C-alpha positions in Angstrom: 46.7 5.9 -6.1 46.9 9.5 -7.3 49.7 12.0 -7.4 49.0 13.9 -4.1 50.0 17.4 -5.1 48.2 17.7 -8.4 45.1 16.6 -6.5 45.7 19.2 -3.8 46.6 22.0 -6.3 43.4 21.4 -8.2 41.3 22.4 -5.3 39.3 25.7 -5.6 39.3 28.9 -3.8 36.0 29.3 -1.9 33.2 26.7 -1.2 31.7 25.2 -4.4 27.9 25.4 -4.5 27.3 24.0 -8.0 25.3 20.7 -8.3 25.8 17.9 -10.8 23.3 15.4 -12.0 25.3 12.4 -11.2 24.5 10.5 -8.0 26.9 11.2 -5.1 27.4 9.4 -1.9 26.4 11.3 1.2 28.8 11.8 4.1 26.2 13.0 6.5 27.1 10.2 8.8 30.4 12.0 9.4 28.6 15.0 10.6 26.3 13.0 12.7 29.2 11.2 14.3 30.7 14.4 15.9 31.8 12.3 18.9 34.5 11.1 16.5 36.2 14.4 17.1 36.9 13.6 20.8 39.8 11.2 20.3 41.3 13.6 17.7 40.9 16.6 20.0 42.5 14.6 22.9 45.4 13.7 20.7 45.9 17.3 19.6 45.9 18.4 23.2 48.9 16.2 23.8 50.9 17.7 20.9 53.8 19.9 21.7 55.5 20.7 18.4 54.0 21.7 15.1 55.3 18.5 13.6 53.3 16.5 16.1 50.2 18.5 15.3 50.3 18.0 11.6 51.0 14.3 12.0 47.9 13.9 14.2 45.9 16.0 11.7 46.8 13.9 8.7 46.8 10.4 10.3 43.8 10.8 12.6 41.9 13.0 10.1 42.1 10.3 7.5 40.6 7.8 10.0 37.9 10.2 11.2 36.8 11.3 7.7 37.3 8.0 5.9 39.5 9.8 3.4 42.0 8.0 1.1 44.8 10.6 1.3 45.5 13.8 3.1 48.1 16.5 3.7 48.9 19.7 5.5 50.7 22.7 4.0 52.0 25.7 6.0 52.8 29.2 5.0 56.6 29.8 4.8 58.3 32.3 7.0 58.6 34.9 4.2 54.8 34.6 3.5 55.4 34.0 -0.2 54.8 30.2 -0.5 53.0 27.2 0.9 55.1 24.2 1.9 53.7 20.7 2.3 54.9 19.5 5.7 53.0 16.2 6.0 51.3 13.8 3.5 49.7 10.4 3.6 48.2 8.3 0.8 49.7 10.2 -2.1 52.4 9.1 -4.5 56.1 9.0 -3.5 56.9 12.0 -5.7 54.5 14.3 -4.0 57.0 16.3 -2.0 59.6 16.3 -4.8 57.2 17.7 -7.4 54.9 19.8 -5.2 56.8 20.5 -2.0 56.4 24.2 -2.4 54.2 26.4 -4.5 53.4 30.1 -4.6 50.7 31.5 -2.3 49.5 33.8 -5.0 49.3 30.9 -7.6 46.1 29.4 -9.1 46.1 26.4 -6.8 43.3 25.1 -4.5 45.2 25.4 -1.3 46.5 28.9 -2.3 42.9 30.0 -2.9 41.8 28.6 0.4 44.5 30.4 2.4 43.9 33.7 0.6 40.1 33.5 0.7 39.7 32.1 4.2 36.9 29.7 3.2 36.5 25.9 2.7 36.6 24.4 -0.8 34.5 21.3 -1.4 35.0 19.2 -4.6 32.3 16.6 -4.9 33.7 14.9 -8.0 36.1 15.1 -10.9 33.9 17.5 -12.8 34.3 20.1 -10.1 38.1 19.9 -10.7 37.8 20.2 -14.4 35.4 23.2 -14.2 37.4 25.2 -11.6 41.1 24.3 -12.5 41.2 23.1 -16.2 44.9 23.9 -16.5 45.8 21.5 -13.7 43.7 18.6 -15.0 46.5 17.2 -17.2 48.9 17.0 -14.4 46.9 14.4 -12.4 48.3 10.9 -12.8 45.6 9.0 -10.9 42.3 10.7 -10.2 40.6 10.9 -6.8 36.9 11.9 -6.9 35.8 14.1 -4.0 38.1 16.3 -1.9 37.9 19.0 0.7 40.4 21.9 1.3 40.2 23.7 4.7 42.2 26.7 5.9 44.0 26.4 9.2 43.2 29.7 10.9 42.7 30.8 14.5 42.1 34.2 16.0 42.5 36.0 12.6 45.8 34.3 11.9 46.2 31.9 9.0 48.8 29.2 9.3 48.2 27.2 6.2 45.6 24.6 4.9 44.8 20.9 5.0 43.4 18.8 2.2 41.7 15.4 2.2 40.9 13.3 -0.9 38.2 10.6 -1.3 38.0 7.8 -3.9 34.2 8.0 -4.2 31.8 10.8 -5.1 30.7 12.8 -2.0 27.9 15.1 -1.2 28.9 17.5 1.7 25.7 18.4 3.6 25.5 21.1 6.1 26.2 18.8 9.0 29.2 17.4 7.2 30.5 20.9 6.5 29.9 21.9 10.1 31.9 18.9 11.2 34.8 19.6 8.9 35.0 23.2 9.8 35.0 22.3 13.5 37.8 19.8 12.7 39.7 22.6 10.9 39.2 24.9 13.9 40.4 22.4 16.4 43.5 21.6 14.3 44.3 25.3 13.8 44.0 26.0 17.6 46.4 23.1 18.3 48.7 24.3 15.6 48.6 27.8 17.0 49.5 26.5 20.5 52.4 24.5 19.1 53.7 27.4 17.0 53.5 29.8 19.9 55.4 27.4 22.1 58.0 27.0 19.4 58.3 30.7 19.0 58.7 31.1 22.8 61.4 28.4 22.8 63.2 30.0 19.8 63.0 33.4 21.5 64.4 31.9 24.7 67.2 30.2 22.7 67.9 33.4 20.9 67.9 35.3 24.1 70.3 32.8 25.7 72.6 33.0 22.6 72.4 36.8 22.7 73.1 36.7 26.5 76.1 34.4 26.0 77.3 36.7 23.2 77.0 39.8 25.3 78.7 38.0 28.2 81.6 37.1 26.0 81.9 40.6 24.6 81.6 42.1 28.1 84.4 39.9 29.3 86.5 40.7 26.3 85.8 44.5 26.7 86.8 44.2 30.4 90.1 42.6 29.4 90.8 45.2 26.7 90.2 48.0 29.2 92.4 46.5 31.9 95.7 47.9 30.5 97.2 50.0 27.9 99.6 47.2 27.1 97.5 46.0 24.2 99.8 43.0 23.4 99.0 41.5 26.8 95.3 42.2 26.6 94.9 40.9 23.0 96.6 37.7 24.1 94.1 37.4 27.0 91.2 38.0 24.5 92.5 35.3 22.3 92.7 32.9 25.2 89.2 33.8 26.2 87.9 32.6 22.8 89.5 29.1 23.3 87.8 26.6 23.4 84.3 28.1 23.5 84.4 29.8 20.1 87.3 28.1 18.3 90.1 25.6 18.7 92.9 28.2 18.3 93.2 31.9 17.9 95.9 34.3 16.8 96.4 38.0 16.6 98.7 39.6 14.0 99.6 43.3 13.9 101.0 45.5 11.2 104.5 46.5 12.2 104.4 50.3 12.3 108.1 50.5 11.5 107.9 47.9 8.7 104.4 48.1 7.3 105.2 46.8 3.8 107.1 43.7 4.8 106.0 41.5 7.6 103.3 41.1 10.3 104.0 40.8 14.0 102.4 37.8 15.6 101.3 39.1 19.0 99.2 36.2 20.3 98.6 32.5 19.8 96.1 30.7 22.0 95.2 27.0 21.9 93.5 24.7 24.4 96.7 22.6 24.4 99.8 24.7 25.6 102.1 22.4 23.6 100.2 23.1 20.4 100.3 26.9 21.1 104.1 26.7 21.7 105.0 25.2 18.4 102.5 27.4 16.5 104.3 30.4 18.0 107.6 29.0 17.0 106.3 28.5 13.4 105.0 32.1 13.4 108.5 33.3 14.5 110.3 31.2 11.8 107.8 32.0 9.1 106.4 35.5 9.7 103.5 36.4 7.4 104.9 38.3 4.4 102.6 41.2 3.3 103.6 40.5 -0.3 101.8 37.1 -0.2 98.6 38.5 -1.7 96.9 35.1 -1.7 97.4 34.6 2.0 94.0 34.9 3.8 95.4 37.1 6.6 97.1 39.4 4.1 93.8 39.6 2.2 91.9 40.5 5.3 94.4 43.3 6.2 95.0 44.7 2.7 91.3 44.7 1.8 89.9 45.5 5.2 87.3 42.7 4.8 86.5 39.5 6.7 87.8 36.3 5.2 85.4 33.4 6.1 86.1 29.9 5.0 83.6 27.4 6.5 85.7 24.6 4.9 89.3 25.4 4.1 90.2 24.4 0.5 93.6 22.9 -0.3 94.6 25.9 -2.5 94.5 28.2 0.6 97.0 26.0 2.4 99.3 26.0 -0.6 99.0 29.8 -0.9 99.9 30.4 2.7 102.9 28.0 2.7 106.4 29.5 2.2 108.0 26.2 1.4 107.6 22.5 1.9 108.5 22.5 5.6 106.1 25.4 6.2 103.4 23.5 4.4 104.0 20.5 6.7 103.6 22.7 9.8 100.4 24.1 8.4 99.0 20.6 7.7 100.0 19.6 11.2 97.5 22.1 12.6 94.8 20.0 10.9 92.6 23.1 10.2 89.0 22.8 9.0 87.1 26.1 9.4 88.8 29.5 9.2 87.8 33.1 10.0 90.0 36.2 9.8 88.7 39.6 10.7 90.7 42.8 10.2 91.3 45.1 13.2 90.2 48.5 11.7 90.0 51.8 13.5 89.6 55.3 12.1 89.9 54.0 8.6 93.2 52.3 9.2 93.8 48.5 9.4 96.0 47.8 12.4 96.1 44.0 12.1 93.8 41.0 12.2 92.4 38.4 14.6 92.2 34.8 13.3 90.0 32.0 14.7 90.2 28.5 13.4 88.8 25.0 14.2 90.4 21.7 13.7 89.1 18.5 12.1 89.4 16.7 15.4 86.8 18.9 17.0 84.5 18.9 13.9 83.5 22.5 14.6 82.4 24.6 11.6 81.9 28.3 12.0 78.5 29.8 11.4 77.4 33.3 10.3 76.5 34.0 13.9 80.1 33.3 15.0 81.3 35.6 12.2 79.1 38.4 13.5 80.4 37.8 17.0 84.0 37.9 16.0 83.5 41.0 13.9 82.1 42.7 16.9 85.0 41.5 19.0 87.5 42.7 16.4 85.8 46.1 16.3 86.1 46.5 20.0 89.7 45.2 20.0 90.7 47.6 17.2 89.2 50.5 19.1 91.1 49.5 22.3 94.4 49.1 20.3 93.9 52.4 18.6 93.1 54.1 21.9 96.1 52.5 23.5 98.4 53.7 20.7 96.9 57.2 20.7 97.2 57.5 24.5 100.8 56.1 24.2 101.6 58.7 21.6 100.0 61.4 23.7 101.9 60.3 26.7 105.1 60.3 24.7 104.3 63.8 23.5 103.4 64.9 27.0 106.6 63.3 28.3 108.6 65.1 25.7 106.9 68.3 26.5 107.4 67.8 30.2 111.0 66.9 29.6 111.4 70.0 27.5 109.8 72.2 30.2 111.8 70.5 32.9 115.0 71.0 31.0 114.0 74.6 30.2 113.2 75.2 33.9 116.4 73.5 34.9 118.4 75.7 32.5 116.6 78.8 33.7 117.2 77.8 37.3 120.8 77.1 36.6 121.1 80.3 34.7 119.4 82.4 37.4 120.5 80.6 40.6 123.0 77.8 40.1 125.5 79.0 37.5 128.7 80.1 39.4 129.9 82.2 36.5 126.8 84.4 36.4 125.3 87.0 38.7 121.7 87.7 37.7 119.6 90.3 39.5 116.7 92.6 38.7 116.5 96.4 39.0 113.6 98.8 39.2 113.4 101.7 36.7 115.6 103.8 39.0 118.4 101.1 39.1 117.7 99.8 42.6 118.1 96.1 43.2 114.8 94.3 43.6 115.8 90.6 43.1 119.1 89.0 44.0 119.6 85.4 43.0 121.7 82.7 44.7 124.2 82.9 41.9 124.7 86.6 42.5 125.2 86.0 46.2 127.8 83.4 45.5 129.4 85.5 42.7 129.4 88.9 44.4 129.8 87.8 48.0 126.8 89.8 49.2 123.7 88.4 50.8 120.3 89.4 49.4 119.4 91.4 52.5 122.6 93.5 52.0 121.8 94.6 48.5 118.0 94.7 48.1 117.0 98.3 47.7 120.6 99.4 47.0 121.6 101.1 43.7 123.5 98.7 41.4 126.4 101.2 41.1 127.7 100.2 44.6 129.5 97.3 42.8 131.5 99.7 40.6 135.0 100.9 41.5 135.8 104.5 42.0 137.6 104.5 38.7 134.5 103.2 36.9 132.3 105.8 38.5 134.8 108.6 37.6 135.3 107.3 34.1 131.5 107.0 33.3 128.4 107.5 35.2 126.4 104.3 35.9 123.1 106.0 35.0 124.4 106.2 31.4 124.1 102.4 31.2 120.5 102.5 32.1 119.8 105.3 29.7 121.3 103.4 26.8 119.4 100.2 27.8 116.2 102.2 28.0 116.8 103.8 24.6 118.1 100.8 22.7 116.7 98.0 24.8 120.1 96.5 25.6 123.4 97.6 27.0 126.6 95.6 27.1 130.1 96.4 28.2 133.1 94.8 30.0 135.2 96.2 32.8 136.7 95.5 36.2 134.4 94.9 39.2 135.1 94.3 42.9 133.7 91.6 45.1 132.8 92.0 48.8 136.1 90.5 49.8 138.0 93.1 47.7 139.0 90.7 44.9 138.8 92.0 41.4 137.5 90.3 38.2 137.0 91.4 34.7 133.2 91.2 34.0 130.9 91.1 31.0 127.8 93.1 31.9 124.5 92.9 30.0 121.6 95.1 31.0 118.2 94.5 29.3 115.3 96.8 29.6 112.0 95.1 30.6 108.8 96.4 29.3 105.2 95.3 29.5 102.8 94.7 26.5 102.0 98.4 26.5 105.7 99.3 26.2 105.9 100.7 29.7 109.3 100.4 31.3 109.1 98.0 34.3 112.8 97.7 35.2 116.0 96.0 34.1 117.6 92.6 34.1 121.3 92.7 34.7 123.6 89.7 34.1 127.3 89.8 35.1 129.7 87.2 33.9 133.4 86.6 34.8 135.4 86.6 31.6 138.9 87.0 33.1 140.0 83.8 31.5 138.6 83.6 28.0 140.7 80.9 26.7 142.3 77.9 28.1 146.0 78.2 29.0 148.6 77.1 26.5 149.4 74.1 28.7 145.8 73.0 28.6 145.7 73.3 24.8 148.9 71.3 24.4 147.5 68.6 26.8 144.3 68.4 24.8 146.1 68.1 21.5 148.4 65.3 22.9 145.3 63.4 24.1 143.8 63.6 20.7 147.0 62.3 19.1 147.2 59.5 21.6 143.6 58.4 20.7 144.4 58.5 17.0 147.4 56.3 17.6 145.5 53.9 19.8 142.7 53.7 17.2 145.2 52.7 14.5 146.8 50.1 16.7 143.5 48.5 17.7 142.3 48.3 14.1 145.6 46.7 13.0 145.7 44.1 15.8 142.0 43.1 15.2 142.4 43.1 11.4 140.0 45.9 11.1 137.2 44.4 13.3 137.5 46.9 16.1 137.1 50.6 15.2 137.7 53.1 18.0 135.6 56.2 17.5 136.7 59.7 18.8 133.4 61.5 18.1 129.8 60.4 17.6 130.2 61.2 13.9 132.8 58.4 13.7 130.0 55.9 14.4 128.5 54.2 11.4 125.2 55.5 9.9 122.3 53.4 11.2 121.0 51.1 8.5 117.9 52.4 6.7 115.4 50.1 8.4 114.8 50.2 12.1 113.5 46.8 13.0 113.4 47.3 16.8 110.6 49.9 17.2 111.1 51.5 20.6 114.6 51.0 22.2 114.8 48.3 24.8 115.6 49.6 28.3 118.3 47.3 29.5 117.9 45.3 32.7 118.6 41.7 33.7 115.0 40.9 32.8 115.3 42.5 29.4 118.3 40.4 28.2 116.0 37.8 26.7 114.1 40.4 24.8 117.4 41.6 23.3 118.1 38.1 22.0 114.7 37.7 20.6 114.8 41.1 18.8 118.3 40.4 17.4 117.3 36.9 16.3 114.1 38.2 14.6 116.0 40.9 12.7 118.8 38.6 11.7 116.5 35.9 10.3 114.3 38.6 8.6 117.3 39.9 6.7 118.7 36.6 5.6 121.6 35.9 8.0 122.5 32.3 8.4 121.8 30.5 11.6 125.5 30.5 12.5 126.0 34.2 11.9 122.7 34.9 13.7 123.9 33.0 16.7 127.3 34.8 16.7 125.5 38.2 16.6 123.1 37.1 19.4 126.1 36.0 21.5 127.9 39.3 21.0 124.8 41.4 21.7 123.9 39.4 24.8 127.5 39.8 26.1 127.5 43.5 25.4 124.1 44.1 26.9 124.9 42.1 30.0 128.1 44.1 30.6 126.1 47.3 30.2 123.8 46.1 32.9 126.5 44.9 35.2 129.1 47.7 34.9 127.0 50.8 33.8 123.6 50.2 35.5 121.7 49.7 32.2 121.2 51.4 28.9 119.3 51.0 25.7 119.4 48.7 22.7 118.2 49.3 19.1 118.4 47.0 16.1 118.7 48.1 12.5 118.9 46.1 9.3 118.6 46.0 5.6 119.2 43.4 2.9 122.9 43.4 3.4 123.6 43.6 7.1 122.2 43.9 10.7 123.4 46.4 13.3 122.9 46.3 17.1 123.4 49.6 19.0 124.0 49.3 22.7 124.3 52.6 24.7 124.9 53.1 28.4 125.5 56.2 30.6 128.3 54.7 32.7 131.7 56.4 33.5 133.2 55.1 30.3 136.6 53.3 29.8 139.8 55.1 30.8 142.1 55.6 27.8 144.9 53.8 29.5 142.7 50.7 30.0 141.4 50.5 26.5 144.0 48.1 25.1 143.5 45.6 27.9 139.7 45.9 28.0 139.4 45.3 24.3 142.1 42.7 23.7 142.6 40.8 26.9 139.9 38.2 27.6 138.4 38.5 31.0 139.9 41.9 31.9 137.4 44.4 33.3 137.7 47.9 34.5 135.0 47.6 37.1 133.5 50.9 36.2 133.3 51.1 32.4 130.4 50.1 30.2 132.1 47.0 28.6 134.3 45.0 30.9 134.4 41.2 30.6 134.0 39.5 27.3 134.7 42.4 24.9 137.2 40.2 23.0 134.3 37.8 22.4 132.3 40.5 20.7 135.3 41.2 18.3 135.5 37.5 17.6 131.8 37.0 16.8 131.1 40.1 14.7 132.4 41.5 11.4 132.9 45.0 12.9 132.7 46.5 16.3 132.5 50.3 16.7 133.4 51.7 20.1 132.8 55.2 21.4 133.5 55.8 25.1 133.9 58.7 27.4 132.9 60.1 30.8 129.3 60.5 29.6 128.9 56.8 28.6 129.8 54.1 26.1 128.3 53.3 22.7 129.0 49.9 21.0 127.8 49.1 17.5 127.9 45.4 16.5 127.7 45.0 12.7 127.1 41.6 11.0 126.9 41.4 7.2 124.7 38.8 5.5 127.8 37.2 4.0 131.2 37.2 5.7 133.4 40.1 4.5 136.7 39.7 2.9 139.5 39.5 5.5 141.4 42.7 6.0 144.7 41.1 5.2 143.5 40.3 1.7 142.5 43.8 0.9 
């Protein structure tokens, strides 16, 4: 038996026409036996796949031709090589040595494919003459051989080759038979390849359709709400279990970008698995300083991290300690994919997909491309939500400013009892009379419109100075101001501050005057009021000292906002939490997260959570709500609770703060204030008619008792 590939690769380019003197056996009986093609043709018609075609070509072709060995080689997809796909009768090392060879190389099958003709080798001398360089590679020599292209309708698929042990003469009838055999095989191969291409196209279309369907559902979820945390969680759940076994979304904390990531979503087919993974994420938030962590790498570099098989060193790099490593191993991860969420050149976070060893799933490049497309859409949605939120906040601030400005103007023009504001024409006649002026002067608008403003002056004022002088000064200098006695409709007198402003258009033309009159009869508080105010301040200072002494410095009563502590440098809370009964849990979660982040022990964390919950609950019950912020640094954590209740009466402060269970029923603190003092290192209290502010402060380590200082 010969080495199959050397024999194949020693075939020549186009049909050999040389003759040799030695006697050669004739194969004309093959050509005369053309009915032999009928079983082969029938078998080819039954073939569906290219593999079935080449199997029939090789096995049936050997029987029809009486050949000793045969093979089929097809052009590779890149069009650069020929690949042997089926052999019979050659040595066992045929495919290992000659499985692929260049289409442009000096080989018989390459020549046949390039030239398009059939190559007939009658004996070994034909081999030596045409391919001398290949002669030494043949281990066992066949004699005659034939190489035929597989081509149909101007498309070349490859070539087939048959070897004979005896010398052969290929007559015209033999050649016609072989070429018909080649044509029939090429047509069958064309049909099979076309069917395979159709099936591949259909499969690709189905995959593309499924991918577009998934992305369409994800896009619909992302567009449902501006609450991107909720929508990202929904998208993560959408990927489980079709794409992965579990998914997670981590976002860069805008208020704490250099420290930790916020885990916004965890999805798993098993809710119990998702619960403990979320708990682990809460206990071990991803630290941005862990440069070897795959999620940190994806976010910091803005590049996809794809691990078809997760190596052990990645698990070790992600673990914070032994317990954390145990939790990671419990997830039984196998394949890992982390894609950054990048929009407008800024990385907002990352979406992570993973599979478990139990499912056996391994991510493919197609899955990577799909998740990258998903991440791009999610990042755009998150960025749009943030931009819209910022715009809405800016618009809200602008609307609030305009509203407050309009309100101030309305109060100034209409509602302020101490001001009378009205407009005059250039001659001094009243054109506009506001509600404040009506209340202030006692005249209705219909009584004064069209009247000269001097009617509100006393006879003494008119005798002492002419009212027109006021308008002349305002016209010349732009503004006139003076004070004097005025008379109301009921005859009562008041000492007024009068300001007249000249109103001009852009061209400088005088359009009229605005006149504002204010009662300044009592410029200062009475001496009795000043004494009372000073006494109240002294009483508060005394009460402040007493409360601080009784509580060993834990309770600090504040008289002014400046007496409150300076917020710690790092705001861990983001936006303030609007207080309601439903938000109390969110307060506990935020306080717990901050306390654990900045190293408070579990006991001190629990104390701080208890105090914050009690204070927030009292603000909801007794003041109708409020806001909560959390601040922290490496030494302490602060919780700021503010409400807009009626505040605590000064006379009730000792009982409210020191007597357990005592409540005012209207203040912002009430029941449980003594519990806050017991649980925290320091409690700052600022209360008044406009509301109450409580600051709970817990240090990382317990402070030295006040009595030791």
